[in-house]
C-alpha positions in Angstrom: 49.2 66.4 77.3 47.7 63.2 76.3 44.3 63.3 74.5 43.3 60.2 76.0 43.4 61.5 79.7 41.4 64.9 78.8 38.7 62.4 77.5 38.6 60.4 80.5 38.5 63.6 82.7 35.7 65.0 80.2 33.5 62.0 80.8 34.1 62.1 84.6 33.4 65.8 84.6 30.0 65.2 82.5 28.9 62.7 85.2 30.7 64.2 88.3 30.7 60.3 89.3 33.7 58.0 88.9 31.5 54.9 88.9 29.3 56.1 86.0 32.1 57.3 84.1 34.1 54.3 84.2 31.2 52.3 83.2 30.5 54.5 80.1 34.4 54.2 79.3 34.5 50.5 79.9 37.6 50.7 82.0 37.9 49.9 86.0 37.2 52.6 88.6 40.8 52.3 90.1 42.2 52.9 86.5 40.1 55.8 85.9 40.9 57.4 89.3 44.4 56.9 88.9 44.4 58.5 85.3 42.5 61.4 86.7 45.5 61.8 89.6 47.8 61.6 86.9 46.3 64.5 84.8 45.8 66.5 87.9 49.6 66.0 88.8 50.7 66.9 85.4 48.5 70.2 85.4 49.6 70.9 88.9 46.1 71.6 90.1 43.2 69.9 91.5 40.4 69.6 89.0 37.6 67.7 91.5 36.8 67.9 94.9 34.9 65.4 97.4 31.3 66.4 98.1 30.0 63.4 100.4 29.7 60.7 98.5 30.0 62.3 94.9 32.9 64.5 93.6 32.4 68.2 92.3 34.4 70.1 89.6 36.7 72.9 91.2 37.1 76.1 89.3 40.0 74.9 87.5 37.8 71.7 86.5 34.9 73.8 85.1 37.1 75.7 83.2 38.8 72.6 81.4 35.6 71.1 81.1 34.3 74.2 79.3 37.4 74.1 76.7 36.9 70.6 76.2 33.2 71.0 75.3 34.3 72.8 72.1 37.1 70.4 71.4 35.2 67.0 71.7 32.4 68.5 69.9 34.5 69.2 66.8 36.2 66.1 67.2 32.6 64.2 67.2 32.0 66.1 64.1 35.0 64.9 62.0 33.6 61.8 60.9 30.7 63.3 59.2 32.7 65.9 57.7 35.1 63.3 56.4 32.0 61.7 54.9 30.9 64.7 53.3 34.4 65.4 51.7 34.6 62.0 50.7 31.3 62.3 48.6 32.5 65.7 47.1 36.3 63.9 46.3 34.6 60.9 44.9 32.2 63.1 42.8 34.6 65.9 41.6 36.7 65.8 38.2 39.6 68.2 37.8 40.1 69.5 34.3 43.1 71.4 32.7 41.7 72.6 29.4 44.6 73.9 27.3 42.7 73.2 23.6 39.2 72.4 22.3 37.5 74.4 25.2 34.2 74.6 23.2 33.9 70.9 22.9 34.9 69.9 26.3 32.1 72.3 27.6 29.6 70.5 25.3 31.0 67.3 26.8 30.8 68.5 30.5 26.9 69.6 29.9 25.8 66.3 28.2 27.8 64.2 30.9 25.8 66.3 33.7 22.6 65.6 32.5 22.9 62.0 33.4 25.3 62.8 36.6 23.7 65.4 38.5 25.9 65.2 41.5 29.5 65.3 39.5 31.1 68.4 40.1 33.8 69.7 37.5 36.5 72.2 38.4 37.9 73.7 35.3 41.5 75.5 34.7 43.5 76.9 31.9 47.0 76.7 33.2 49.8 75.0 31.0 52.1 74.7 34.2 49.3 72.8 36.3 49.8 69.1 36.7 47.4 68.8 39.8 44.5 67.9 38.1 42.6 64.3 36.7 42.4 65.2 32.9 44.4 67.6 30.8 43.0 68.5 27.0 46.0 69.7 25.1 47.4 70.1 21.9 50.6 69.9 19.7 53.6 70.8 20.5 52.9 70.3 24.0 51.0 67.0 23.4 54.1 64.9 23.0 55.8 66.7 25.5 53.7 65.8 28.4 53.1 62.2 27.4 55.0 60.8 30.2 52.6 62.6 32.7 49.8 60.6 31.8 48.7 57.2 32.7 46.3 56.8 29.8 45.9 59.2 26.6 43.8 59.4 23.6 45.1 61.4 20.8 42.6 62.5 18.3 43.6 64.4 14.6 41.6 67.5 13.7 42.1 69.1 10.3 42.3 72.6 10.2 40.4 74.8 7.6 40.7 78.5 6.4 37.7 80.4 7.4 36.9 83.4 5.2 33.7 85.7 4.9 31.4 84.2 2.5 30.6 87.2 0.8 33.6 86.8 -0.9 34.0 84.1 -3.5 36.5 81.3 -3.1 37.3 77.7 -4.6 36.8 75.2 -1.9 40.4 74.2 -1.8 43.2 76.9 -1.7 46.8 77.5 -1.4 47.4 79.1 1.9 50.5 81.4 0.4 47.9 82.7 -1.6 46.6 84.7 1.3 49.9 86.1 2.5 48.5 89.6 2.0 45.2 88.8 3.7 44.5 90.4 7.3 44.3 87.2 9.8 41.9 87.4 12.9 43.6 85.0 15.3 43.3 83.7 18.9 45.8 85.6 21.1 49.5 84.7 21.1 49.1 82.9 24.7 46.8 80.3 23.3 48.5 77.0 21.8 46.5 76.9 18.9 47.7 80.5 17.8 51.4 78.9 17.7 50.2 76.1 15.8 48.3 78.3 13.4 51.4 80.8 13.0 53.6 77.6 12.1 51.3 76.8 9.2 52.0 80.1 7.8 55.7 79.8 8.2 55.8 76.6 6.5 53.9 78.5 3.7 56.4 80.9 3.4 55.1 84.0 5.3 54.2 85.7 8.5 50.9 86.6 9.0 49.7 90.1 9.2 47.6 90.2 12.2 44.7 92.7 12.2 42.7 91.3 15.2 43.5 88.7 18.0 41.4 87.8 21.1 41.5 85.1 23.9 37.7 84.8 23.0 36.8 82.2 20.2 33.4 83.8 20.0 35.0 87.0 19.1 37.2 85.8 16.5 34.1 83.8 14.8 32.5 86.8 14.9 35.1 89.3 13.7 35.8 86.9 10.5 31.7 86.6 10.0 31.8 90.5 9.8 34.0 90.4 6.8 37.3 91.9 8.7 39.6 89.1 8.0 40.2 85.6 7.5 41.6 83.3 10.2 42.1 79.5 11.2 39.2 77.2 12.1 39.3 73.5 13.8 37.2 71.2 12.0 35.2 70.2 14.7 36.2 71.5 18.0 35.1 74.9 17.1 31.6 73.7 15.9 29.9 74.4 12.5 30.6 77.6 11.0 27.9 80.4 10.6 25.9 81.2 7.8 28.5 84.3 7.0 31.6 82.3 7.0 32.9 79.9 4.3 35.5 76.8 5.6 38.2 76.4 2.9 40.6 73.2 3.0 44.2 74.0 2.6 46.2 71.9 -0.1 50.0 73.1 0.2 50.5 72.8 3.8 49.5 69.8 6.2 47.2 71.8 8.5 46.2 69.6 11.3 46.7 69.2 14.8 46.5 66.5 17.4 44.0 67.2 20.5 45.5 64.7 23.2 43.2 63.7 26.3 45.5 62.7 28.9 44.5 61.1 32.3 47.0 61.9 35.0 49.1 59.4 37.0 48.0 59.9 40.6 46.4 58.8 43.5 42.9 59.9 42.7 41.6 57.0 40.2 38.1 57.5 41.3 35.3 55.9 39.1 33.8 59.2 38.3 37.0 60.7 36.9 37.6 57.2 34.8 34.2 57.5 33.6 34.5 61.0 32.4 37.9 60.5 30.7 36.2 57.6 28.5 33.1 59.4 28.0 35.0 62.7 26.7 37.2 60.6 24.6 34.2 58.9 22.9 32.5 62.5 22.6 35.3 64.1 20.9 35.9 61.0 18.4 32.3 60.9 17.4 32.2 64.8 16.9 35.5 64.3 14.6 33.8 61.7 12.5 30.4 63.4 12.2 
């Protein structure tokens, strides 16, 4: 059943007058009459009956019009709904944050102060590629390079965080902490894998006394004097007054934070603008 024929029927049914309907549709009256006849033949029922000089809907015609009232109302609303979707689409930034979540959150908050309409959708999924921007760290950063149209890589030094109540020199050997209890992010986090590799290079396996998915929990446990842990120089923010950050000299304790802009059809101005903003934001933090 052709939508065009149904629409012609609907306009005739609305007026119950072929001439007025033909004028609204900008077609000839004979062409309209022929279309209605074809529709009736295809359905096997009569939709109109003659009433003196006008026409009236039959029971079949009334039923069909009642059904089409909803159909054509929905069709008429489609342009407005598409326009709304377009507005949301053009103002949405989809982020996959696998590293440096704290500093990325700061950047989002600051960006929204000047761009109130922007909507952020944030996930944390290593397998997800259906997004606009991914923030990740090594070793995944090198492996995923081909996925991105644009990338920005920022190197971050990793310190050893210790309770301030214990006195240490500002520069230490990592292997001197082989017997210490370590407070780390959970094993599923990329940063944990990097930290474990530092200990492996220093010749020992860390003794984990506490692990959590929460960065805040890790910070608090170290500050409470329960153990030591690794602390990214700028992405975790400044240490508290209870924590001392020590430079590690015998192992190259650094990581790369990669911000990748995905290759996709979604190249909205707001996504590109936030990619540039986030890159600049993290670079400034790294130099501060």
